C-alpha positions as CSV (number, residue, x, y, z in Angstrom):
1,X,87.9,119.5,108.0
2,X,84.2,120.2,108.6
3,X,83.2,123.7,109.4
4,X,81.7,124.4,112.8
5,X,78.6,126.4,113.7
6,X,77.8,127.6,117.3
7,X,74.1,128.0,117.9
8,X,72.3,129.3,121.0
9,X,68.7,128.4,121.9
10,X,69.2,124.9,120.4
11,X,66.7,123.1,122.6
12,X,63.7,124.0,120.4
13,X,62.2,125.9,117.5
14,X,64.5,127.8,115.1
15,X,67.6,126.7,116.9
16,X,66.9,123.0,116.2
17,X,65.9,123.5,112.5
18,X,69.0,125.6,111.9
19,X,71.2,123.0,113.5
20,X,69.6,120.3,111.3
21,X,70.1,122.3,108.2
22,X,73.8,123.0,108.9
23,X,74.3,119.4,109.9
24,X,72.8,118.2,106.6
25,X,75.3,120.4,104.8
26,X,78.2,118.7,106.5
27,X,78.9,121.1,109.3
28,X,79.8,120.1,112.9
29,X,77.6,121.6,115.7
30,X,78.2,123.3,119.0
31,X,74.7,123.5,120.5
32,X,74.0,125.7,123.5
33,X,70.9,125.3,125.6
34,X,69.5,125.5,129.1
35,X,67.5,122.2,128.6
36,X,70.4,119.9,127.7
37,X,68.2,116.8,127.9
38,X,65.9,118.1,125.2
39,X,68.9,118.6,122.8
40,X,70.2,115.1,123.6
41,X,66.7,113.7,122.8
42,X,66.5,115.7,119.5
43,X,70.0,114.6,118.5
44,X,69.1,111.0,119.1
45,X,65.8,111.2,117.3
46,X,67.6,112.7,114.3
47,X,70.5,110.3,114.4
48,X,73.1,113.1,114.7
49,X,76.6,111.6,114.7
50,X,78.0,111.9,118.2
51,X,81.4,112.7,116.7
52,X,80.0,115.8,115.0
53,X,78.3,117.7,117.8
54,X,78.7,118.8,121.4
55,X,76.2,120.3,123.8
56,X,77.1,123.1,126.2
57,X,74.8,124.1,129.1
58,X,74.2,127.8,129.5
59,X,71.6,130.4,130.1
60,X,72.4,133.2,127.7
61,X,70.8,135.8,130.0
62,X,73.7,135.2,132.4
63,X,76.8,136.6,130.5
64,X,79.3,134.5,132.5
65,X,77.5,131.3,131.5
66,X,77.4,131.9,127.8
67,X,81.0,133.1,127.8
68,X,82.1,130.0,129.6
69,X,80.2,127.8,127.1
70,X,81.9,129.7,124.2
71,X,85.4,129.2,125.7
72,X,84.6,125.5,126.3
73,X,83.6,125.2,122.7
74,X,86.8,126.8,121.5
75,X,88.8,124.4,123.7
76,X,86.9,121.3,122.7
77,X,86.0,121.9,119.0
78,X,88.1,124.8,117.9
79,X,87.0,128.3,116.8
80,X,83.7,128.2,115.0
81,X,83.2,129.5,111.5
82,X,79.7,130.8,112.2
83,X,78.1,131.9,115.5
84,X,74.3,132.2,115.6
85,X,72.8,134.1,118.5
86,X,69.3,132.6,118.2
87,X,68.2,132.2,121.8
88,X,65.3,134.5,122.5
89,X,62.0,134.8,124.4
90,X,58.7,136.4,123.5
91,X,56.1,137.3,126.1
92,X,53.4,139.9,125.9
93,X,53.5,142.8,128.3
94,X,51.3,145.5,129.7
95,X,53.2,148.5,131.0
96,X,50.4,149.3,133.4
97,X,51.2,146.0,135.3
98,X,54.2,146.3,137.5
99,X,55.1,142.6,137.2
100,X,55.5,143.0,133.4
101,X,58.4,145.4,133.9
102,X,60.3,142.3,135.1
103,X,59.1,140.6,131.9
104,X,60.7,143.4,129.9
105,X,63.9,143.1,131.9
106,X,64.1,139.4,131.4
107,X,63.4,139.8,127.6
108,X,66.2,142.3,127.2
109,X,68.6,140.1,129.3
110,X,68.0,137.2,126.9
111,X,67.4,138.9,123.6
112,X,70.0,141.7,123.8
113,X,72.5,141.3,126.6
114,X,72.6,137.6,125.8
115,X,73.2,138.2,122.1
116,X,76.1,140.6,122.8
117,X,77.6,138.1,125.4
118,X,77.3,135.3,122.8
119,X,79.3,137.3,120.3
120,X,81.8,138.6,122.8
121,X,84.2,135.6,123.1
122,X,84.5,135.3,119.3
123,X,84.9,138.9,118.1
124,X,88.6,139.4,118.7
125,X,89.4,135.8,117.7
126,X,87.5,136.2,114.4
127,X,89.3,139.5,113.8
128,X,92.7,137.9,114.4
129,X,91.8,135.1,112.0
130,X,90.4,137.6,109.5
131,X,87.1,135.8,108.9
132,X,84.0,134.5,110.6
133,X,80.3,135.2,110.6
134,X,78.3,136.5,113.6
135,X,74.5,136.0,113.0
136,X,71.9,137.8,115.0
137,X,68.3,136.6,114.9
138,X,66.0,139.7,114.8
139,X,62.3,139.7,113.9
140,X,59.9,141.6,111.7
141,X,58.3,142.6,115.0
142,X,61.4,144.8,115.5
143,X,60.6,146.9,112.4
144,X,57.5,148.5,113.9
145,X,56.1,148.2,117.4
146,X,53.1,145.9,117.8
147,X,50.5,146.4,120.5
148,X,51.1,144.1,123.5
149,X,54.6,143.3,122.1
150,X,56.4,146.2,123.8
151,X,59.2,144.1,125.3
152,X,59.6,141.8,122.3
153,X,59.3,144.5,119.6
154,X,61.7,146.8,121.4
155,X,64.2,144.0,122.0
156,X,64.2,142.9,118.4
157,X,64.5,146.5,117.2
158,X,67.6,146.7,119.4
159,X,69.0,143.5,117.9
160,X,68.7,145.0,114.4
161,X,70.4,148.2,115.5
162,X,73.1,146.4,117.5
163,X,74.0,144.1,114.6
164,X,74.1,147.1,112.2
165,X,76.5,148.9,114.6
166,X,78.7,145.9,114.9
167,X,78.7,145.3,111.2
168,X,80.1,148.8,110.7
169,X,82.7,148.3,113.4
170,X,84.0,145.0,111.8
171,X,83.6,146.1,108.2
172,X,87.3,146.1,107.3
173,X,88.2,143.1,109.4
174,X,86.9,140.3,107.2
175,X,84.3,139.4,109.8
176,X,80.8,139.5,108.6
177,X,77.7,140.3,110.6
178,X,74.4,138.9,109.3
179,X,71.0,140.0,110.6
180,X,68.2,137.5,109.9
181,X,64.6,138.8,110.6
182,X,62.1,136.0,110.6
183,X,58.4,136.8,109.9
184,X,55.9,134.2,111.1
185,X,57.5,130.8,111.3
186,X,55.6,127.7,112.4
187,X,57.3,126.9,115.7
188,X,56.1,126.2,119.3
189,X,56.7,129.9,120.0
190,X,54.1,131.1,117.4
191,X,51.5,128.4,117.7
192,X,50.0,130.1,120.8
193,X,49.5,133.4,119.0
194,X,45.9,134.7,119.0
195,X,46.1,136.7,115.8
196,X,46.5,136.0,112.1
197,X,50.0,135.3,110.8
198,X,50.3,136.3,107.2
199,X,52.8,134.3,105.0
200,X,53.3,131.7,107.8
201,X,56.4,129.7,106.8
202,X,57.3,126.2,107.7
203,X,60.4,126.0,109.9
204,X,62.4,123.8,107.5
205,X,61.8,126.2,104.7
206,X,63.0,129.0,106.9
207,X,66.1,127.2,107.9
208,X,67.0,126.5,104.2
209,X,66.6,130.1,103.3
210,X,68.5,131.4,106.3
211,X,71.3,128.9,105.7
212,X,71.7,130.3,102.1
213,X,71.6,133.9,103.4
214,X,74.3,133.1,106.0
215,X,76.4,131.2,103.5
216,X,76.2,134.2,101.1
217,X,77.1,136.6,104.0
218,X,74.0,138.7,103.5
219,X,74.1,141.7,105.7
220,X,70.3,141.8,106.3
221,X,67.6,139.4,105.3
222,X,63.8,139.2,106.1
223,X,62.4,135.7,105.7
224,X,60.1,135.0,104.0
225,X,60.7,137.7,101.4
226,X,57.0,138.7,101.4
227,X,57.2,139.8,105.0
228,X,60.2,142.0,103.9
229,X,57.9,143.8,101.4
230,X,55.2,144.1,104.1
231,X,57.7,145.5,106.6
232,X,58.9,148.2,104.1
233,X,55.3,149.2,103.4
234,X,54.6,149.4,107.2
235,X,57.6,151.7,107.6
236,X,56.1,154.1,105.0
237,X,52.7,154.3,106.7
238,X,52.1,157.5,108.7
239,X,51.5,156.8,112.4
240,X,47.8,157.6,112.3
241,X,47.2,155.1,109.5
242,X,49.4,152.4,111.1
243,X,47.6,152.8,114.5
244,X,44.2,152.5,112.7
245,X,45.3,149.4,110.9
246,X,46.3,147.7,114.1
247,X,43.2,148.9,116.1
248,X,41.5,145.9,117.7
249,X,44.3,143.5,116.9
250,X,44.6,140.8,119.7
251,X,47.5,141.4,122.0
252,X,50.3,138.8,122.6
253,X,49.6,136.6,125.6
254,X,51.1,137.9,128.8
255,X,53.0,135.7,131.2
256,X,50.6,133.3,132.9
257,X,47.6,134.1,130.6
């Protein structure tokens, strides 16, 4: 029987390329998205076998919706083998602008509360079964704060810390928690960036590397590996030197800009 992967944020970007990679490896798909029509269009274009996937409509920032989608998946397709909390948003913010506080609230609702709510319906079931993988999609932007990225960097730092906490809690249960931290990946989300993106990686190459890391049960992986080296070096820089290195760097676009 084919294994099943549950993926949030499947209407675009990394969610779609991860779905395609798992499908190519013979997995069945449970795809969660707000824009269901876009997932249907993608599945049709890629000739995804209708017997091997189902789409569930949910906004992960609304815990009741993602939990309902998860329960519907379990009822219709069975308990997944891998759950990937991929859904996320990235919008620039300026703390001096009151409207951007709402941007931060919305970012955390999706990137953090949504991630925990995505895992919630599966944790006890995975523990009872004695296996399963919970995959959180972090970001290199969560390793050190970037100017103009206050909401996104903070949310992804929280993803990394949350997954680390959960990994420790589930260590003896047989359930694995995998943290994937993408660097710059060529997706619609990054194409609007106004700054240089070192080691920019094609989405398909990212999906292949991430698939292997998840299969191996890696606890933490930065993709591409070069960004992992850069991230470690950035952590070693004293604050004054880090701040100087980023001086004048273009900020991420704010909402409506």
